N, C-alpha and C positions, 0 to 999 in steps of 0.2 A: 748974505741975505737971502732969509727964507724961502723955500720958495713956494710962488702961488700957482694953487691949482686952478681957481676958475678963470683967472689973468690969462693961463696958458690955455685952458678949455674956447674963453670965447675968440681968442686969436686963432687957432684953430678950426673951430666952426668958420669964422671968416677966411678963410685963407683957403681951404677946400671948396668955396663958394658961396658959402651962405646955406642957410637949413633948405631954403629953397631948391639947393643944386645938390642935398643928400637925400637919397631912397631910404639905406638904413643906415646903422652901426652896429659893432661888434666888438670885441675886442681877443686877442690869445692872453699870455703869458707877457707881454712885453711890447704889445702892437694894437693901437686904435686901428680898427680895418673899415673903412667909409664906402659903401657902394653910392657910386657920385652918376649925376645924371648924364656931365657931359662935362670929362675929364679935361676940357682947354678954359675951363673956369676956376680949375685952383690951382695956386700958384706954389709950383713945389719946391721952387729956387727960395721961395719965403719963406715956407713950412720950415726947412732947414734950418733955419737963421733965428726962429723961437728959442729959447732963452730952456734947458730942457729936453728937447729935441734932439735926440740921436740920428735921425734918418729916416727919409721917407721913399716909398718904393710903390711904383704900383704892376700889380702883376695879378693872374687870375683873375682880373674885372674887379679889384678892391684897391685899394688906393689905401696904404698901410702908412702909417706914421708913428716911427718907433721912439718909446718913451722909455723901456726898462722900466727904472725901479719907480718912477713918476706914474704910471701908466693908470691905475687901481681912482685913486681920487681925479686927474685929467676925466677918466672915463667916466665918474661917477658927475664928476660935475656939466660933463656934455649933455649926458644924459638930463639930469636933473634942470639944469639952467636952458635947455633947451628944448625939452619938451620931445627928446628924440628916444626910439625905445630898439634894443636891440633886435634884429630881423626882421622889423616893421615897416614897411614901407610909409614914407611919411607925404604929401604934397604931391601925389602920382597926378599927377596928368594924362588918364585914361584914354584922352581922344588922341592923343601923339603917338603913332604906331611905333616902338620900336627897330630901330635901323635891325634888320639883320645882317651876321655875317654870312659869307658863301660857303657853301658845306664841302668842306675837303678833310682829308685824312686828318691834319692837324686840328683842325678846328671840331671836327667828331672827338678826336682822342680828349681835347680839352674839355669836353661838355662831360664827356665819359668819366673825365679825372675829377671832376669840379663837383660831379653828381655822387659818387661815390665817398669822396672826402668830406661833404655836408651832411652823406649820413652815418658816414661814421666818428663825428667830430664831436657830435653832443654824449657819444658815452664812453669817451676813453677817460674823461674823469674818474668815471665809477670804475674802470677796469682797472687804471693804476690804481684808486683803493682797494680792489679785491686782492689785485697781486701783491699788493703789500699787507694786507693782511693775512695772506697765504702764507706769504715771507715770515712775518711775526710769528703766525702758530707753528712754523717749520721751528725757528728758533727757540721756542718753550720747549716741543717736543726732545729739541737737541738736548738739554737741560733737563727735562725731567720726561722722561719716556710716556710713561704714565697717565700722562695729562691723556694722550691719545686717545686713550679709550674712560674718557667721561666725556659726559651729555654736553658740557660747555666749548666741547672742543668742536662737538659734532656741529652741534651749532652754529657756531663761529664759522665752523669749514663750509656751512650753507648758506651761509653770508656773504663769503669769501667768493664761492662759485656764482653764488647770483646770477654776479655780473656778466659768467662767461655762457652760462645755461642758458640764460635767454637773452641772448644776445639778438636771434633773429628779432624778436618785441623790440629791442630799444631801437635796430639800425631801420627798423620798417618806418617807425615815430622818424627819426632824424631823416631819411629821404623822401618820408610824408611833406615835413615842413618843406625841404628845400625846394619839392615838384612844384607845392603848394596845394597840396590839396588836405584831405579832410584825415587827419592824424589814424584816428581810433580805427579808422576801415583797415587800412595797412596792418595795424598793431593786433586787431580781431584776426585777420587773415596768416598771420606769421606767427599768433598763439595758438592755432589750431595745431600747427607743426608740431607742439610738444605738448597735446594736450593729452589725459593720461589712456583715453578710449585709442587715440591713436597709437602713441607708445604701444601698447600693450597687443596691437596689431602686429607691430614691426617685432615683435618679441615670440609672438607666434611664429612667424615668418612662412603663413599658408595664403598662397595669393589671395589678390581681392583685385574688385572692380570697383569705380562710382561710375553709376548713370551706363555702364556698361564700358568702361573705359578703366584698363589696367591702370593700377597705383602702383609705382617702383615703390617698396618698401625700404625707407631710408629713415637712420638719424640725420635728426636736423638741427640736433643743441650744438648750441655754442656754434654755429655756421652766420654765414655772413652773404652770401651770394645770394642764395634762395628769397634771401627777405627785401633784398635788393629791386629784382624781379618782381616781386610779389606787390611792391609798393609804388613800382612804375605802372604795371599791369589796372593796380587797385584807380590810379591817380586818372588815367585816360578813359578808365571804364564810368570813373563817376561821374566826366564831362561830357560822355555818350549821353549817359540816361538821366543827366540835368536839362537834353537838348530835348529830348522824344518825351520824359515824362510828364504831364501838364503841373502845371502850378499847386493846384488844388494838394496832388496827390503825391509832390515830392519828397516832404517828409515820411510818408509811410513807405516809397518805394524806391528810392534812390540808395538808403541805406542798402535793405533788402536788395535791392539786384546789385549793389556790386560788388557785398560781402559773400555773397551766393556764386555769382559768375567768377569772382578771383580765385575763392576758396577752391573750387571746381581744378580751373586752369593752375591753381597751386598745386594742390596734388599730384595732377597727372603728367604736370609737364614741365610748371615753373620752378616748384622747387627739385628735382629731379638732374634737370640743367644745370640748375644752382650747384646742385650736387657735384656734379660730372665735372663742372671749370673749377667749385674748390679741389677736387683731387689732382687734375693739373696742375695746378697751380701748387699743390703741395711738394709733386713731384718735382718742378722748377727751383722751388727754393731747397729744398733738399740738394738739386743738384749744385745753385749756387752757391750752396753754404759749406757741403760736407766733401763734393769735388772740389772746387775754384775759389774755396772762403778766402786765402790768401789775398787773390785777386780782388775777389767782387768787393769784400767790408773794407781793404784797404783803399781802393778808387772810389766807391762810397767814401769814407770819413776823410780822402784827399777836397773832394768835391761840394760837401757839406757845407763848407761856406760861403760858396757863391747859391747854394740851392737856400740857403735860409736868407740870405740876404733879398732874394726873388720871391719869398716866399713859395716857390715849392717844393720844399721840404715837409709843407702840410699832406702832398698827395703821396706819400712812401708811409703814412698813420696805416691806412685801411689795408696793407700790406702785410703789417707790423703784425696788427690784429686777426690777420689769416694765416698767418704763419704759426703763432701762437695756436691756433685751433686745429690745421692741420699742417705740418704734420707734427706737430705741439711743441715747437720750440723755434727759436728766432736765432738765426747763426749769422743773420745778416745786418739787420737795420736798427735794433739796440744797441747792437755791437758800437757799430758805425757811428751814431748820434753821440753815444757815451763819450768815444774817442776823437771825436770832433769836440765838445765839450773840453775834454783836456787836452785837446792839443791848443784848443784858442787861450784855457788858461796857462799851457808851459810858455807861449809865443807873449802873454804879459809877462812870465817871472822873469826873461830873455831881455826884455825890455827893461823892466826894472835893476836887473843886473847891470845893464849895461850906460843905464841912463844917468848923465849929472845931476840932473835936478834929483832932490831930495822930495818935492815932494810930486815930482813925478812916478817916482818909486813908490810912494806909500800907495797912490793912488792905484798903481797898475798890479801891485801885490792885493791889495783890496780885492778888484776887480779878477782878478784869475783864482782868489778865493769864493767868487760868485761864480764862476764856471766850474770848476769842480767841485765843491761840495752844494750849492744851489742850482749848480744846471743852467745858467740863465749866461747866454754866451751877447747878447746886441749889446751889450755896456762895451763888452770887450772890443768886438768886432768895430762899431763903429768910433768906441772913444779911445781906443787905444792899437790893434793892428793897423784896419785901414787905411787911415787917416798918414801912419807910417810908412805903409805899402810892402814897405820888404818882409815885416813881419809875418805877412800871409800866408809868405813862402815857408815861413818857420811852419807855422798852422798845418800848410796843406801838406809836409813832410813830415810831421810827430804823427798826422791824423794814418797816412799811409803805411806809414814803417810799426806805427800802434797795429791798423788795422791786419797788415800781413802777419803779423806775433799773434794777435786775435785769432784767426784764420790756420794756420799753423798748428795752434796748440788746444783746437777745436771746442773757444767758448761760445756759449749759445746763452740765451735767456728762456726760461722757461713760463715767465709768467710778467705783466705789465710793469713796467715801473719807469719812472723817472730819469733822465740820462745827467746824474751824480753818481760819484763816489758812493755815497749812501747808500744804492740801489746796487751796489754787490752783492748781497745774499739773490735775487733772484737770476743770478745763473748758476746756484746749487752747487753741484758737484763739477763744474768749470768754473769754481771763484776762482780758483789760483790761476788757471790762465790767461784770467780777465785781469786781472791783478796787475803781472806780470806785462799784459797790453796796456793799460791806463800808466803804467810805470813808464815805460819806451815812450810812450806818445808826449809826456809833460815832458819826459828827459830831452827827445829829442825837436820836439819844438824849442822848446829853452834853447838847446843848445845852437840850434841852425841860427834861431832870434840875434841872438848874440853877437854869432860870427860874421853872417851878413851887417848886421848893425841895420842905419836908419839915420835920417835927417829929422830932426823935431821940428 
């Protein structure tokens, strides 16, 4: 029987609590992500029983419905048939104040992580595209060294670098959207850090001041934290000026005051502070990857199945982007993400070798191929490994041992890429190390799963 996306969409929306309970809807690679007004109105157990739904998770303030390969047609039906738009609240009752969570270290940490993740998420696909274009250009130059001296290479290389070089602008956009401010204000202030007049002053190296305030001359291209601080400042300044500026002058003065004050604070305080914090993070990443990488990568890869199921893995994406910026490589996060996917696939192979059902064997092998080659793990987690319980030990073992191997051999990703075996070229001169780690993760996961066995 053919999959009916419209029927599934209708059932999902109804069981989430109806359109009146949905503030916004979005999606990632395999999940519908709902922001709901009242979680108690959503029937999570009934959602899990809908044909085609692989799982239901509530984490980070989002109700996530895992759909795997059926995601996009269901998402399109949800948006079209129920007039829901991604990231846009509907039927908001502005007269009802939202329940405020008590301020604790945990709630503050979650809020910061959600802010950073939301700011970075919109640009990830661009970073991946740019990173893979850089890999493609590298492969071409290995075949034809003279290609590096052509105008074609120069232009395409600029395209590949653009996503990274102008990162502050893209981050400012995502941060402003998350906060609810006017994105262009934050983007202008972030773009000023990359303007030729400022970079010329940085290159000259002569001390300068802004309104008598010393300006720390630093390069902010490919930076993450300065833009996050600038967007936060612009948001609150915009709210402030909207309150004090008379209505007739709002269109003229709110933007002027917001951009001017934010830029002054950006050059003198916020951007230098973000730069310093970024440098400290770079030191931490270098220590975790270079000194104790075999422990860090192994532990993270072993924990990732559970992080993925709760949606918490999204919170690690900003650290990936920051590591690629400074120190210039990722020896922790991308290796662990890839090895987790390989281990999921390996466990599926172990299930295929152990099961007596030809139908289950074919299903497990096809899902293993999806994990290893396409980098999509939810069908493996919810369709094969988690329901049988013991294969999850195989996944954790494969990720852990593969991570230890990757750390000991010094595997490092130098550009952004997907978590699939096809992204191996992003490891450049450490590609052999990562290849060995991948094979190790798959084999160990398959063997452990096969030996432990499972109940069908």
